[in-house]
N, C-alpha and C positions, 0 to 999 in steps of 0.2 A: 504494501499499498505508499506506493512512494510519494501522495501528493494527501498521505494521512499520518505522520509521523505517529509512533508510538508513543502513547505518555501510560506513565506509571502512576498508577493511585496507593500512595500508601496509609488504607483507613487506620487511625491510630484510636485504639480500645483498650479502657482500661473499665473493668465492674461497673458495665454499660448494657448488662441482661437485659433493660426495661426497654428502652433504643433502639437497639443495634440492630434487628431487623427491620425495623421503620428506615433509619438510619442509610444501609447499604442496599436498600431494593435500590433508589434512583442511580445511586452508583452503577450497579448492575444492569439498569436500563437506559447508562447515557445512547442520545442518539449518535456522538461521535464513534466510530467503526472500530477506534483501532488502539485497546486498553489493555493495560497490564492491574490485575486489581491481589496485588498485598494487602491481608489483615494483620496489624501488626499488635500481638498480645501485652499488654507492658504490665506483667505480673497480677492481674485479674485474682481477686479472691473470691465472686460470686459467681455465677455458673455461666456467666462471659463465654470460658473457652467451649459449653456443651452449645452452647448458641453457635457459636462460629464452628464448629464442626459437622450441626447442621447446613448450615450455608452451603459451608463446603462440598460438602452430599452432594446437595440442591446443583452444585456449580463446579463441576470439577478441576474449573482452570483457574478458579481462585487459589491463590497460595498462603499459605499459614505461617505466622514466625511467631518467634517468644523471644519477649524484651529479657534478659536478663544482666543482672550489674555484677560486673565480673568485683569483690571485694578487696581482692588486691591491690589494683588499678583505680577501682571510685573509678568507672566509667560504663558503659551500657559497650555490650558485646553481643554476636546473634547465635544464637541458639535452634537456630531455624529445624523445629520440629524434633528439638530433644527435648525429652524430661526432664529438666535441669529446674529444682527444686530452691525456691527464690530464700532468703535469711532473715531472720529476726533482726538481725544488724546492719541492714538495706535501709539505708537514710534518703537516699532520692530515686525510688523506682519509680513514683508514679509522678515526678518531673517532665511535662510535656516536651520538653526541648533533648533532654536526653534521648526520648523515646524519638525524635525528630534525628537524632545523629545515630542511633541504633541503627535506623532503616539504611540512613546512607550511608553509613560503614558496613553494611551488611554482602552490599555486594549484589544483590537481589535485580535492582531494578535493571532495565532496558533501557527503557524508554528514553527520548531525545529529551523530554519533558515530565518532570515532578510535581506530583499535586500531594498535598498533607491534607485527608479529610479526618475530618474531630467526628467525635462518635456520637454524640446527640443531635448535633445540627441536622437539616433536611435540605438538599443539595436539588437545583435543579436538573430537569435529566437535560439541559445544551450548555451547561455550565464548560463541559472538558471543550465542547466545539464551538461555541464562543471566544474560547483562552486560546486556544488554538491557533483559529484565525487571526486574532489578534497578533499573533508572534509572524506568521504570515506576510501582516503587511507590516510588519514591524522587524525587520533583522535586527537590529543594534542591542531592542532592549531584552532583559533578565530575566524580569518580572513582571507580573499582573496579577492585578484584584479585581474582583468585581463590587457591587453593593448588595443591599441582603436586609429584607423583613426579620422583625424582630418578633420572635416567640416565646411564650413560657411554656410551661411544662405538659400543658395542656393541649399543643397547638397553636394555639389561640392568639393573630396577629398584635400587638399590642406595640409597635412601632418598627422606624425603621433607619437605616443608616444613611445619611445623605452627605453629599460631599460640599465641600465649604463654597463658599461661594464665589473665590480667588481660581479655584481650580476648576469651576467647571465649563463647558465650551472645548475641549479637548479632554483626548483619553491619554494620554503621553508628556509625561515628565522628569525634570530633572532634582538633583539634590536641593539648590538654595529653594526652588518651588515646593517640595514638597515640606521641606523643614521647616523653611518661616510659615507656613503652612499648618504645620503639629504645633511651634510656639504659639498662634493664635488660638486653634479651637483646642489641642489636645490630639491625641491618635485616635480617634473616633471615624476615620473614616478608609485605614489598611486593616482590612478585615483577616487576619489570619488564615483561619481555614478554608476565604478564598482563595489564595495562593498561589500560584502555578510558575515553576522559575524553566526555565534551559536546567538540566543533569550539573552540563558544563560550569554554571556560575559555583557554586559548592567546591569546584577543583579550585576557583580562581579566587574565590574572597576565603574560601574555607567553611566551618561548620559552624553553627551555632553556638556560642560561648558559655555553653551549661555548667560551668566551672567557675565562673568571673563574679564581677558581684553586680549582675544585675536582674538577676532574680529572675519573677517573672516576665519580664521584659524584655527577655532574651532577644523573642522577636523580630522588637521595633531596632535594636542595635543591629542587628541582621540588615533590613531592610535600609535603613540608613549606609550600614559599608556596601552593601550593594548600587545604592543611588550614588555613592559617591564616584563610584566607577562608570555603572552604566542607566538607560533611563530607565524608568519601568512604567507600566499602564496599569489606570484606573478605568475600568468598564462602568459607565453610568445606565447598570444594569441593575436588578435585582433578580440573583441569582442565586443565592441560600436563602434558607429561612434559620437564621441563626438562633441559638435556644439562649436563654437567658437565665434558664436555671442551671448554671453550668459551672466550669473551674472559675472564672470571671466573679462569678456572685459570692461563692466560697471564698476568692481573694480577699474582695470589697469589705465582706460580712464580719462586721463588728473587730476590724482592722485601726489599729491605734499610729504601727508607722507611719511614716512619710511611704506616698506610694514609690515604687521600683520604678514608674515612665521617668522619675527625676531625676533616679540615677542616671539613666542615661543622654539625656535632655542635658544635664548638665555635663554630663561628661565631652558631648557635643560642643558645647558652647564656648565650655572653659577650655579644658586637657586640650582637644583638637583646638579650639583658637578659630570656630567658627560663629564665636559672637562676631564676629567679623560681617556675618550677613544679616544682620537683624539690624533693625532699625528700633526708634524708641518707644515705637506702638507693638511690635511684633514681644520689647522684652517686657511691659505693662502686661499686657495680655499674659504671657509665661507668668509674670506675680499672679493674676491674677488665679491662675490653673494652680498656683503654690496653695492661695489662700481658701481656692474651692475645698480644695486638700484638704486643708487644715481643719476648715468647718466638720467636716465628714470626721474628720479623727476626733474632733472634741465632742459631736454628739456619741461617738464610739464608747469614748473613755468615759460618759456619764452612762450609757448603758450597762457598761463594768463596773459602775460606782465608784469611781477615782471625778468625784466630782471637783477636788483640787486642781487636776490638770486640766481638764476641761474649760476651768474656767480661767487657767494662764491664759491656752489655746484662745479660745474665744475673742477673751477682752484686748487681742491684742492682733485681730483680724480685722479691724474698722481701720482703715484708714482713708486718706484725701485718695489716693495712686487705687485703691481698691474699685469708690467707686467711680473715679474717671474710667478704669478697664472695663466697669459693666456699663456703662453707662456710651461708649465705644462700641459695645456689642452687647446689644440685649436679648436675649431669646426668654422661653418659654421657660428653660432648665433651670437657666442663672435664675431667675426670679423666683420659683420653687426654693432655689437657693438660698437666697435673700432672708426671705420669711423664714426658712430653718433659722440662721444665722441669728435673726432678731428675736426668734422665740429662743432660744438658747440663751442669748445676753441676758434678755428680760428675764427669766426662767432660773436662773441662776443668782443673777445677783440680786434678786428678791429673794433667795434662798429655800426654793422651792427645785434644786436640782436632784436630789436624790428620787423625789416622785416624779419628776418629768422624765428620769432617766428607766425610772420603773413602767411609762408609760410608754415609751419608745419602745423601749425593749418588748413590750407587746404588740404595738406594732409592726415594727420588722420580722 
């Protein structure tokens, strides 16, 4: 199929028996005719393996691999079809980007292109076809994303990802365009499970930095690392139903430490010197995002009963620069956050912190 290059789809699975069959079906039924499907099980402890074996028996071309941690080297290696048991001492077996690296190191990928599909999202049947078509039209691009709808645990659509205004009207971008847009808006438009890459890019820029300082934002560090050298695309179509009841929700729920996102952005701004690309407005909007994050952290401290730390954070979060950045880019989400910030400020300083924390715990 010389006009339809092979695409390797790594379907990443971890304790996903609930959604697995529903999520894998549109992958199997893709409209694109030349795909290799590899289901990679990341040390699941539920019935995920049994469900995978059932799917594999009905679709014998599907390859099944297991992700196992090499205890001595403290990184993932491939134990394809070998029944190697996990250890209770494994610390990082469920880290997504260790899993991605394990897949890349396995040598199983035969495709010219690679996509990492997530276990609880629902992919549209034409996502592979449309992303490959993008690569055919843009031979210099090394990666492409799409947009998507947001669904809850019951498959109900509760929102959608939108491309920032400054990125609309085209579908291929350089580092500066994406970096400044992330400073302005956060990383709300580079949807990791929609990412397709030319396989060669991982040989050129390296694997995900799963042992480094970036934690759950290893994906953003990878996208920026690629963009430093090559253009990437964003299809302005909803080609995935992205489930909010997943890792992202678990990460943010009751999180009191600063978001890993800022570790990546500070590294690029300061350590790598890309602050030279940013203007004053970009930096104000980035500071606003840190303020936004502090409000969520204050709420989480309050829910955990630490009124003193919540008060310290929320009382220092009001400033002229905060309101100026808010007025420069007013959105519904930002308006809701302002209301939350005011409620926290008033409640805590009137001495109702403990009661407010209990109430928020029930709501959250």
